C-alpha positions in Angstrom: 0.0 0.0 0.0 1.1 3.6 -0.8 2.0 5.9 2.0 0.0 9.0 2.9 2.1 12.1 3.1 3.0 12.8 6.7 2.4 16.4 6.0 -1.3 15.7 5.8 -1.4 14.9 9.4 0.3 18.2 10.3 -2.2 20.1 8.2 -5.1 18.1 9.7 -4.0 19.0 13.3 -3.3 22.7 12.5 -7.0 23.0 11.1 -8.7 21.4 14.2 -12.4 21.7 14.8 -14.7 23.2 17.4 -15.0 20.1 19.6 -11.2 19.8 20.1 -10.0 19.8 23.7 -6.1 19.7 23.9 -3.9 20.3 27.0 -0.8 22.4 26.7 1.2 19.3 27.3 -0.6 17.6 24.5 -0.1 20.5 22.1 3.8 20.1 22.6 3.4 16.3 22.0 1.5 17.0 18.8 4.5 19.0 17.4 6.8 16.3 18.4 4.6 13.6 16.9 4.3 15.6 13.6 8.0 16.1 13.3 8.7 12.4 14.0 6.3 11.5 11.2 8.0 13.9 8.9 11.5 12.4 9.7 10.2 8.9 8.9 10.4 7.7 12.5 6.9 6.1 12.3 6.9 3.9 15.3 8.1 6.8 17.5 5.5 9.1 16.0 2.7 6.5 16.7 3.7 6.4 20.3 3.8 10.2 20.5 0.2 10.4 19.0 -1.0 7.8 21.5 0.2 10.0 24.3 -1.5 12.9 22.7 -4.7 10.8 22.6 -4.5 9.9 26.3 -4.0 13.6 27.1 -6.9 14.9 25.0 -10.7 14.7 24.9 -13.5 14.7 22.3 -12.6 14.9 18.7 -9.0 15.7 19.5 -8.7 12.3 21.1 -10.2 10.6 18.2 -8.0 12.2 15.6 -4.9 11.6 17.7 -5.7 7.8 17.8 -6.4 8.0 14.1 -2.9 9.4 13.4 -1.4 6.9 15.7 -3.0 4.1 13.8 -1.7 5.5 10.4 1.8 5.8 11.8 1.8 2.3 13.2 0.6 1.2 9.7 3.6 2.9 8.2 5.8 1.3 10.7 4.5 -2.1 9.5 2.6 -3.0 12.8 -0.8 -3.8 11.5 -2.0 -5.2 14.9 -1.1 -2.0 16.7 -2.5 0.1 13.9 -5.9 -1.7 14.1 -6.1 -1.4 17.9 -5.4 2.4 17.7 -7.8 2.7 14.8 -10.5 1.0 16.9 -10.1 3.6 19.6 -11.0 6.3 17.1 -14.7 7.1 17.0 -15.6 7.8 13.3 -18.7 9.8 14.1 -16.5 12.6 15.5 -14.4 12.9 12.4 -14.8 15.1 9.4 -13.2 15.9 6.1 -9.8 14.3 5.4 -9.8 12.6 8.7 -13.0 10.9 7.9 -11.5 9.5 4.6 -8.3 8.6 6.3 -10.5 6.4 8.8 -12.0 4.7 5.9 -8.8 4.1 4.1 -7.2 2.5 7.2 -10.5 0.3 7.5 -10.3 -0.6 3.8 -6.8 -1.8 4.2 -7.7 -3.9 7.2 -10.6 -5.5 5.3 -8.4 -6.1 2.3 -5.6 -7.8 4.5 -8.4 -10.0 5.9 -9.5 -11.1 2.4 -12.7 -9.1 2.5 -12.2 -7.2 -0.8 -16.0 -6.5 -1.2 -16.1 -4.6 2.1 -12.9 -2.8 1.1 -14.6 -1.6 -2.1 -17.7 -0.5 -0.3 -15.6 1.8 1.9 -13.9 3.2 -1.2 -16.9 3.7 -3.2 -17.0 7.5 -3.4 -16.5 9.4 -6.7 -12.9 10.2 -7.5 -13.6 13.8 -7.6 -14.7 13.8 -4.0 -11.5 12.4 -2.8 -8.9 15.1 -1.7 -6.0 15.2 -4.2 -3.5 14.4 -1.3 -5.3 11.0 -0.6 -6.2 10.1 -4.2 -2.9 8.0 -4.8 -3.6 5.9 -1.7 -7.3 5.6 -2.4 -6.6 4.4 -6.0 -4.0 1.9 -4.8 -6.3 0.3 -2.3 -9.1 0.0 -4.9 -6.6 -1.6 -7.2 -5.7 -4.2 -4.6 -9.3 -5.1 -3.9 -10.4 -5.1 -7.6 -7.4 -7.4 -8.3 -8.5 -9.7 -5.4 -12.0 -9.8 -6.9 -10.7 -11.0 -10.3 -11.3 -7.6 -12.0 -7.9 -7.0 -13.5 -9.0 -4.4 -16.1 -10.7 -2.3 -13.5 -7.7 -2.6 -11.2 -5.4 -1.5 -14.1 -7.8 1.4 -14.5 -7.4 2.5 -10.9 -3.6 2.1 -11.1 -3.4 4.3 -14.2 -5.0 7.3 -12.3 -2.0 6.9 -9.9 0.7 7.5 -12.5 0.5 11.2 -12.6 1.6 11.5 -8.9 4.3 8.8 -8.8 8.0 9.3 -9.1 9.9 7.7 -12.0 10.9 4.6 -10.1 7.4 4.0 -8.6 5.7 4.9 -11.9 7.9 2.2 -13.9 6.7 -0.4 -11.2 3.1 0.6 -11.6 3.3 0.3 -15.4 4.7 -3.1 -15.1 1.8 -4.0 -12.9 -0.7 -2.5 -15.3 0.8 -4.5 -18.2 0.7 -7.7 -16.1 -3.0 -7.1 -15.2 -3.9 -6.6 -18.8 -2.0 -9.6 -19.9 -4.4 -11.7 -18.0 -7.3 -10.8 -20.3 -8.4 -12.6 -23.4 -8.2 -10.6 -26.8 -12.0 -10.4 -26.8 -12.3 -9.1 -23.1 -9.3 -6.7 -23.7 -11.0 -5.3 -26.8 -14.5 -4.8 -25.3 -13.2 -3.3 -22.2 -10.9 -0.8 -24.0 -13.8 0.2 -26.2 -15.8 1.1 -23.0 -13.1 3.2 -21.5 -14.3 6.9 -21.3 -12.4 9.5 -23.3 -9.5 10.9 -21.4 -9.1 8.0 -19.0 -5.4 7.3 -18.6 -5.7 3.5 -18.8 -6.7 3.7 -22.5 -3.1 4.4 -23.4 -1.8 1.1 -21.8 -4.9 -0.9 -23.0 -4.2 0.4 -26.6 -0.6 -0.6 -26.3 -1.6 -4.0 -25.2 -4.0 -4.3 -28.2 -1.3 -3.3 -30.7 1.2 -5.7 -29.2 -1.3 -8.5 -30.0 -2.0 -7.3 -33.5 -5.5 -6.0 -32.6 -6.9 -2.6 -33.7 -7.5 0.2 -31.5 -11.3 0.8 -31.0 -10.6 4.6 -31.4 -7.7 6.8 -31.7 -5.6 8.0 -28.7 -6.8 11.1 -27.0 -4.0 13.4 -28.2 -4.9 16.1 -25.8 -3.7 14.0 -23.0 -0.4 15.1 -21.7 2.5 12.7 -22.0 4.6 12.0 -18.9 7.4 14.7 -19.1 5.5 17.4 -21.2 4.2 19.1 -18.2 7.8 19.4 -17.0 9.0 21.6 -20.0 9.6 25.3 -19.6 6.7 27.5 -20.6 6.0 27.9 -24.3 6.7 30.9 -26.4 3.8 32.9 -28.1 4.1 30.7 -31.2 4.1 27.5 -29.3 7.9 26.9 -29.3 8.6 24.9 -26.2 11.8 22.9 -26.3 13.0 20.9 -23.3 16.0 21.8 -21.1 17.8 18.7 -22.2 17.3 16.8 -25.4 18.7 13.5 -26.3 18.9 12.3 -30.0 19.0 8.4 -30.3 20.6 7.7 -33.8 22.7 4.9 -35.4 26.1 6.6 -35.3 28.1 3.4 -36.1 27.5 0.3 -38.1 25.7 -0.2 -41.4 23.2 2.5 -40.8 25.8 5.1 -39.7 25.7 7.1 -42.9 22.0 7.6 -42.5 22.5 8.4 -38.9 25.0 11.1 -39.6 22.9 12.8 -42.2 20.0 13.0 -39.8 22.4 14.1 -37.0 23.8 16.9 -39.2 20.4 18.1 -40.3 19.2 18.2 -36.6 22.3 20.3 -35.8 21.6 22.7 -38.7 18.1 23.3 -37.3 19.5 23.5 -33.8 22.1 26.0 -34.5 19.7 28.1 -36.8 17.3 28.8 -33.7 18.0 32.1 -32.2 15.9 31.5 -29.2 16.5 29.3 -26.1 17.9 26.0 -27.2 18.2 22.8 -24.9 21.3 20.9 -24.0 21.8 18.4 -26.9 23.3 15.0 -26.5 23.7 12.2 -29.0 23.5 8.5 -28.2 24.5 5.6 -30.6 21.8 3.0 -31.0 24.1 0.7 -32.8 26.1 0.0 -29.7 26.0 -3.4 -27.8 23.0 -2.3 -25.7 20.9 -1.0 -28.6 18.1 1.5 -28.2 17.3 0.4 -24.6 21.0 1.2 -23.5 20.9 4.5 -25.5 17.7 5.4 -23.6 19.0 4.4 -20.2 22.1 6.8 -21.0 19.8 9.7 -22.0 17.7 9.2 -18.8 20.9 9.1 -16.6 21.9 12.5 -18.1 18.5 14.0 -17.2 16.9 14.1 -20.7 13.4 15.5 -20.8 12.7 14.6 -24.5 13.9 12.1 -27.0 14.4 12.4 -30.7 14.8 9.0 -32.5 15.4 6.2 -33.0 15.7 5.8 -36.8 14.7 2.2 -37.7 11.3 0.6 -37.4 12.5 -2.2 -35.2 14.0 0.4 -32.8 10.9 2.3 -32.8 8.9 -0.7 -31.9 11.3 -1.6 -29.2 11.2 2.0 -27.8 7.4 2.4 -27.7 7.1 -1.1 -26.3 9.1 -0.3 -23.2 7.0 -0.1 -20.0 9.4 2.3 -18.4 9.1 4.8 -21.2 8.2 8.1 -19.4 9.5 10.7 -21.7 7.9 12.4 -24.7 9.4 11.1 -28.1 9.8 12.2 -31.7 10.4 8.9 -33.2 12.0 9.1 -36.7 10.1 6.1 -38.2 6.7 4.4 -37.8 6.5 0.9 -36.3 3.5 -1.3 -35.4 3.3 0.2 -31.9 1.6 3.7 -32.0 3.3 6.4 -30.0 1.6 7.2 -26.6 -0.2 10.6 -26.2 2.3 13.5 -26.2 4.8 11.6 -28.5 5.0 11.4 -32.2 6.2 9.2 -35.1 7.6 11.0 -38.1 8.8 9.3 -41.4 9.6 9.9 -45.1 7.4 7.0 -46.0 6.3 5.8 -49.5 2.8 5.6 -47.9 2.7 9.2 -47.3 3.6 10.0 -50.9 1.0 7.5 -52.2 -1.7 9.4 -50.3 -0.5 12.7 -51.3 -0.7 11.7 -54.9 -4.3 10.7 -54.5 -5.0 14.1 -52.8 -3.4 16.0 -55.6 -5.4 14.2 -58.3 -8.7 14.5 -56.6 -8.1 18.1 -55.7 -8.0 18.8 -59.4 -10.9 16.8 -60.3 -9.1 13.7 -61.8 -10.9 10.7 -60.2 -10.6 7.9 -62.7 -6.9 6.5 -62.6 -4.8 4.1 -64.4 -2.0 2.7 -62.1 1.4 1.5 -63.6 3.7 0.0 -61.0 6.4 -2.5 -60.7 7.5 -5.3 -58.2 9.3 -3.1 -55.7 8.6 -2.8 -51.9 8.5 1.1 -51.9 6.4 1.0 -55.0 3.9 -1.4 -53.5 3.6 0.4 -50.2 3.0 3.7 -51.9 0.4 2.1 -54.2 -1.5 0.6 -51.2 -1.7 4.0 -49.6 -2.9 5.6 -52.9 -5.6 3.1 -53.4 -7.0 3.5 -50.0 -6.9 7.3 -50.1 -8.4 7.6 -53.6 -11.2 5.3 -52.6 -12.0 7.4 -49.5 -12.1 10.6 -51.6 -14.6 9.1 -54.1 -12.0 8.2 -56.9 -11.5 4.8 -58.5 -8.6 2.9 -59.8 -9.7 1.7 -63.4 -7.1 -0.9 -63.4 -3.5 -1.7 -62.6 -0.6 -2.7 -64.8 2.6 -4.2 -63.4 5.6 -3.8 -65.7 9.0 -5.6 -65.5 12.5 -5.0 -66.7 12.5 -8.2 -68.7 9.6 -7.0 -71.1 10.2 -3.4 -72.3 7.0 -3.3 -74.5 4.3 -2.0 -72.3 1.7 -1.2 -75.0 -0.1 -4.6 -75.2 -0.6 -4.7 -71.4 -1.7 -1.1 -71.3 -4.2 -1.4 -74.1 -5.6 -4.7 -72.8 -6.1 -3.2 -69.4 -7.9 0.0 -70.5 -10.1 -1.9 -73.1 -10.7 1.5 -75.0 -11.3 3.5 -71.8 -9.5 6.7 -71.2 -8.4 7.5 -67.7 -8.3 11.0 -66.2 -4.8 10.6 -65.0 -2.0 8.1 -64.6 -0.4 7.2 -61.3 3.2 5.9 -61.7 4.7 3.9 -58.8 7.9 3.3 -60.9 11.5 4.1 -60.9 13.0 6.3 -63.6 14.1 3.6 -66.1 10.4 2.1 -66.3 9.0 5.7 -66.3 11.1 6.5 -69.4 9.8 3.5 -71.3 6.2 4.4 -70.4 6.7 8.0 -71.6 8.0 6.7 -75.0 5.0 4.5 -75.5 2.2 6.8 -74.3 1.1 7.7 -77.9 1.0 4.1 -79.1 -1.0 3.1 -76.0 -3.6 5.7 -76.6 -2.7 7.9 -73.6 -1.3 11.0 -75.2 -2.1 14.1 -73.1 -3.0 12.2 -69.9 -1.6 13.9 -66.8 0.9 11.7 -64.9 1.7 11.8 -61.2 4.5 9.6 -59.6 6.2 9.1 -56.3 9.8 10.3 -55.5 10.7 6.7 -56.5 10.8 8.1 -59.9 14.1 9.8 -58.9 15.8 6.4 -58.6 18.1 6.4 -61.7 16.9 9.8 -62.9 19.2 12.5 -64.3 17.7 15.8 -62.9 19.4 17.9 -65.6 18.9 15.9 -68.8 15.9 13.6 -68.3 13.6 15.1 -71.1 11.8 11.9 -71.4 10.4 12.3 -67.9 9.0 15.8 -68.9 5.5 16.4 -67.6 5.6 14.0 -64.7 4.9 15.5 -61.4 6.0 13.9 -58.2 6.2 14.9 -54.4 9.4 16.7 -53.3 10.8 18.2 -50.3 10.2 22.0 -50.3 13.8 22.6 -49.1 15.2 20.8 -52.2 13.0 23.1 -54.4 14.1 26.2 -52.8 10.7 26.8 -51.4 11.6 26.9 -47.6 13.1 30.2 -46.7 15.3 30.7 -43.6 17.1 27.4 -44.0 20.6 26.8 -45.4 20.9 26.5 -49.0 21.0 22.8 -50.0 23.6 23.3 -52.9 25.9 25.1 -50.5 25.5 22.8 -47.7 26.1 19.8 -50.2 29.4 21.3 -51.4 30.8 21.4 -47.8 29.0 18.7 -45.9 29.3 15.2 -47.3 26.3 14.0 -45.2 24.1 16.4 -47.1 25.0 15.2 -50.6 23.1 13.0 -52.9 20.6 10.6 -51.0 21.8 12.2 -47.8 20.1 15.4 -48.7 16.7 14.0 -47.9 17.9 12.7 -44.5 19.5 16.0 -43.8 16.1 17.7 -44.3 14.6 15.1 -42.4 16.9 15.9 -39.4 16.1 19.7 -39.7 12.4 18.9 -39.3 13.2 16.5 -36.5 14.5 19.4 -34.6 11.5 21.5 -35.5 9.1 18.9 -34.2 11.0 18.7 -30.8 10.4 22.3 -30.2 6.8 22.2 -31.2 5.7 18.9 -29.9 3.6 19.9 -27.2 1.7 22.3 -29.5 1.1 19.5 -32.1 0.0 17.0 -29.3 -2.4 19.3 -27.9 -3.9 21.1 -30.9 -5.2 19.0 -33.7 -5.1 21.9 -36.0 -1.6 23.0 -35.5 0.7 22.9 -38.5 4.4 23.4 -39.1 6.2 24.5 -42.3 9.1 22.4 -42.4 11.9 21.4 -44.8 10.2 18.2 -45.8 6.6 19.7 -46.1 3.8 21.0 -43.9 3.6 18.8 -40.8 0.6 17.9 -38.6 -0.1 15.3 -36.1 -3.0 12.9 -36.6 -5.0 11.4 -33.7 -2.7 8.3 -33.6 0.4 10.3 -33.0 1.6 10.0 -36.7 3.0 13.1 -38.2 1.4 13.7 -41.6 3.5 15.4 -44.2 2.1 17.5 -47.0 4.9 17.7 -49.5 5.7 20.2 -52.2 5.3 19.2 -55.8 7.9 19.0 -58.5 7.6 18.4 -62.3 10.2 17.4 -64.9 10.4 20.1 -67.5 13.2 20.6 -70.1 14.8 17.6 -68.4 15.0 19.3 -65.1 13.1 19.0 -61.8 11.4 22.3 -61.0 8.5 23.5 -58.6 5.2 22.5 -60.2 2.4 24.9 -60.9 -0.4 25.0 -58.3 -3.1 24.9 -61.0 -4.6 22.0 -62.7 -2.4 19.1 -63.8 -1.3 19.4 -67.3 0.6 17.0 -69.5 3.5 19.6 -69.8 3.0 21.5 -66.6 5.9 23.2 -65.0 8.1 26.2 -65.2 10.0 26.4 -68.6 
């Protein structure tokens, strides 16, 4: 059982009531008893309170016996605690003392195996329990509920405790919650989770248990709920900028992912040093070390980190979000199967985001009937899946899909057979540059001349951005920073000349790192305000109800063999800036 704060006894004594009769000697003994309690000398304090009781009359006597009982409990002497509690008359108590009397009684009942009686004593609404006593009240209820075979309800009471516990106690409570939820069948866990009221803290842990079992969440997380740690950050600036005092970045700085990690690191540092306002202490930790992401997190916590940026790989993100002791807000730099808790975010440059963005761009321009041309590539298929889903949700349709391969360069028969004489509003190309070139050269023969084409950035794989005239007219999502559309950031060409980590493919990860810094400063605003948006190097950023950072990219078009910013107007076969 959790301890009641000794100061509560001091406050209760000082407030008193009209029926108190205390001798001068007893008054001195009260001070001594309260000080002994504050010093943790509970048995000595109990004896001092017993002496006060013997020297007092009326309500003062009952209160003193009550405090003696509490101190005996804290000293581990339940027998003496029960005897002192019995000497206290409940009818002459009021307020916090009355609840303390019931809390002690509930503990005695629970110890005797009478959980129903304990719950009856703890049946008042949570809001009616003084804040100083709620932690103990919830703990006793959880014990009684668990004894009754109601693990989900017990976990729910424990979840209310978490906001008042220190880090060590909180980690232990989270482990207990996870253990209670693990006792439930899939069906029971799902139905109980669906019935949880909005804003109840147990939904976070129930949701995590569901996702770990591969089960869907009944509803999104409440993003307005504060993540542990966000309330510890310094006050926000007028625009919502609220970085922590100490920020830890967990990245692969050695091993096979080191090049990617260095690009993200350098982009984060560029954003960090580009900020003129207050900046946190920033430390980097290598997730490729022998202890992995768990070891990197442990080092960050030892150094007093208030927020985490990273890790970078899907497996690491799953590991981090699955840790029961995670009590810091996180800007994860990938999306795994475990959703981030409220107050944290998952941010990625994913093919799925680009597929959804392509569907948005077509429908926004009235182009709803789409022919898809794709290839057997993981990124291509992931983008296509998101494109299908988003297009359908927007009222569009995929007329048909054609999968091309490098072994057969003649696409015309497959395209004509798939269309059967129909003409689509647009083409969606989930292709690399080589396949897109072949398609472009065969558009006329396939009867597709003049049909607008939208691709993903996969089209840049193998493309020559200065001479690829065969790709002219194809639009694709691009990072605003690489198109010169994001002012206030270092020029990508200049950076690329001086910093190897920002060259070639590293440029995208460099921009990704700049936005990781941006998200760390505005995480609280994004978590609490569903409408909040950030203009970043990779696009316009917004957090959805599941903690995923959604990215609205800029759009580029091949024109004259070069990649240029696309026009904002309707898609045209030759759209772009000449």
